[in-house]
C-alpha positions as CSV (number, residue, x, y, z in Angstrom):
1,M,-23.8,-23.7,13.0
2,R,-26.1,-23.1,10.0
3,L,-26.6,-19.4,10.9
4,R,-22.8,-18.8,11.2
5,T,-22.2,-20.5,7.8
6,L,-24.9,-18.5,6.1
7,V,-23.6,-15.2,7.7
8,V,-20.1,-16.0,6.3
9,A,-21.6,-16.8,2.9
10,A,-23.6,-13.5,2.9
11,A,-20.5,-11.5,3.9
12,G,-18.6,-13.2,1.1
13,L,-21.4,-12.3,-1.4
14,V,-21.3,-8.6,-0.3
15,A,-17.5,-8.4,-0.4
16,G,-17.3,-10.2,-3.7
17,G,-19.9,-7.8,-5.2
18,L,-18.1,-4.7,-4.0
19,A,-14.8,-6.1,-5.2
20,G,-16.3,-6.9,-8.6
21,I,-17.7,-3.4,-9.0
22,A,-14.4,-1.8,-8.0
23,L,-12.4,-4.0,-10.4
24,A,-14.9,-3.4,-13.3
25,A,-14.5,0.3,-12.8
26,V,-10.7,0.1,-12.7
27,V,-10.5,-2.1,-15.7
28,T,-12.8,0.1,-17.7
29,D,-10.6,3.1,-16.9
30,L,-7.4,1.3,-17.7
31,V,-8.7,-0.2,-21.0
32,G,-10.0,3.3,-22.0
33,L,-6.5,4.6,-22.2
34,T,-4.9,4.5,-25.7
35,A,-1.3,4.2,-26.6
36,R,-1.0,8.0,-26.6
37,A,-2.5,8.2,-23.1
38,T,-5.6,10.0,-24.3
39,A,-9.2,9.0,-23.8
40,A,-10.6,6.5,-26.2
41,Q,-13.1,7.6,-28.8
42,P,-15.9,6.7,-28.4
43,P,-15.4,6.6,-24.6
44,L,-15.9,3.3,-22.8
45,A,-18.8,3.1,-20.4
46,L,-19.3,0.6,-17.6
47,D,-22.7,-1.1,-18.2
48,V,-24.0,-3.6,-15.6
49,D,-27.2,-5.5,-16.4
50,G,-29.2,-5.6,-13.2
51,R,-31.2,-8.6,-14.2
52,V,-28.1,-10.7,-14.8
53,V,-26.6,-9.6,-11.5
54,L,-29.9,-10.5,-9.6
55,A,-30.1,-13.8,-11.4
56,A,-26.5,-14.7,-10.5
57,T,-27.1,-13.6,-6.9
58,A,-30.2,-15.7,-6.6
59,L,-28.5,-18.7,-8.0
60,Y,-25.5,-18.2,-5.6
61,V,-27.9,-17.9,-2.6
62,L,-29.8,-21.0,-3.6
63,A,-26.6,-23.0,-4.0
64,A,-25.1,-21.7,-0.8
65,V,-28.3,-22.5,1.2
66,A,-28.4,-26.0,-0.3
67,L,-24.8,-26.7,0.4
68,V,-25.1,-25.4,4.0
69,L,-28.2,-27.6,4.6
70,V,-26.5,-30.7,3.2
71,A,-23.2,-30.1,5.1
72,T,-24.9,-29.4,8.4
73,S,-27.8,-31.9,8.2
74,R,-26.1,-34.3,10.5
75,A,-24.4,-31.8,12.8
76,F,-25.4,-32.1,16.4
77,T,-27.9,-34.9,15.9
78,A,-26.6,-37.0,18.7
79,P,-28.0,-36.3,22.2
80,A,-24.5,-36.0,23.6
81,P,-21.1,-35.4,22.1
82,G,-19.0,-38.5,21.4
83,R,-16.1,-39.4,23.6
84,V,-12.6,-39.1,22.3
85,E,-10.8,-42.4,22.4
86,T,-7.1,-42.9,22.3
87,V,-5.8,-45.0,19.4
88,E,-2.7,-47.0,20.0
């Protein structure tokens, strides 16, 4: 259960990063257009600080691991699954 949850979190991290990069590039291109539909002077440049991205990624991973460990700490601790009882 923990492995599956961590794999989903890792896939979300990768997909979110790719979506963020794509959106940043699109927004930079759209904002660079002026009212006359010419390139802005000086031209806009996409600048990504690698240290900030790595720090945010590390914090996300730590938070995700902590949440997964807390949420699954009691999963499957019983020797056998419980029985379903009818409630009347």
